[in-house]
N, C-alpha and C positions, 0 to 999 in steps of 0.2 A: 587476538580477535577471534572471536569463535565466530559462527555463520548465523549467528541470531542474534540481534540487539534487540534489545528489550528498552521500552523510554530512554532513548540515545538523542541529543538534542542536535538539531542544523540550524543555521542561517542561513536566510534566499532573501535576497533584496535589501541587507539589512535586519530581517527581523526574525527575532529568536522561535523558532518552535522544537516542540517535542515529537516525534512520531511515538506510536503506542509500539511497534515489531518494525526491523526491517528484515527482512533475513536475502543475505549476501550467496552470488555462487562463489565457489573452489578458490577462483583467480582475485576474491573481494569486490566484485562489481558486484553493487545493490539489486537485486531480482525482483523482489516483492514486498511492499509494504502494507500493514494491515491498522486498519485504521478498529479498533473494538469499544465498544458502548458495555453499558450492565444490561442483563436482560431486559429490563425492566424500559430501558429506551428507545424509542422507533429509531431506526435509521429512513431519514429523512436524505434533502437532498443538501439541507446544511453538512451532514457527514459526509456523504460525497466530495461535496464542494473543501470541506477541509482536507482530507487524502489528497484530493487532487493539488493543491496548493504544496502540500508534502512534495507531491511529485514534482514540480518546476523544478525542486533543488535536485533530486535523485533520479530522474529519470531511468525507473525502471518499468518492466514489461509488463509487469500484473501490479495491479489493485486491488484489496479483500478491505472487505466492509464487514462487519462483523456484531452482533453482539448475543452471541452462542444460542444464539436461538435460529435467527435467521443470517445467510451469510452471503454474499454479492459476489461475485467476480471477475474481473472484469480485464481482458488482453489490451495493451497498445498497441498499435500499428504505427510509426510514430514516421515512416514515409507519407503514407497513405493521409496521415494524421485523424485517424478514425479509432474506436475500440467498439468489442464484443465482447457480452457477458456469455459465459462460459457456465455451462450446465455444473459444474463441478468444479473444486478446487487442483490444480492441476498438478501432479504430484514431482517432488526436486528432480531434476535429472543436471547434471553438472558435466 
């Protein structure tokens, strides 16, 4: 398996879903989920809810939502149950 999975299925609570992009660490732990929309599609709360549902199964530290024009990346702190939006998409480090 490569470190980037595109349009891969996952199941959570017996519901089948399909992520657009999942980036993995070299240890093959999920690191980032990206939800990609077409440029003419507005990024809304529904888009964030969609990627958050995928994350219930994968528990990644980074979520990315993009339509190719606008990009929003947030980092999740599972201990504090918080998230923060980042000014840039972090560089991959392993």
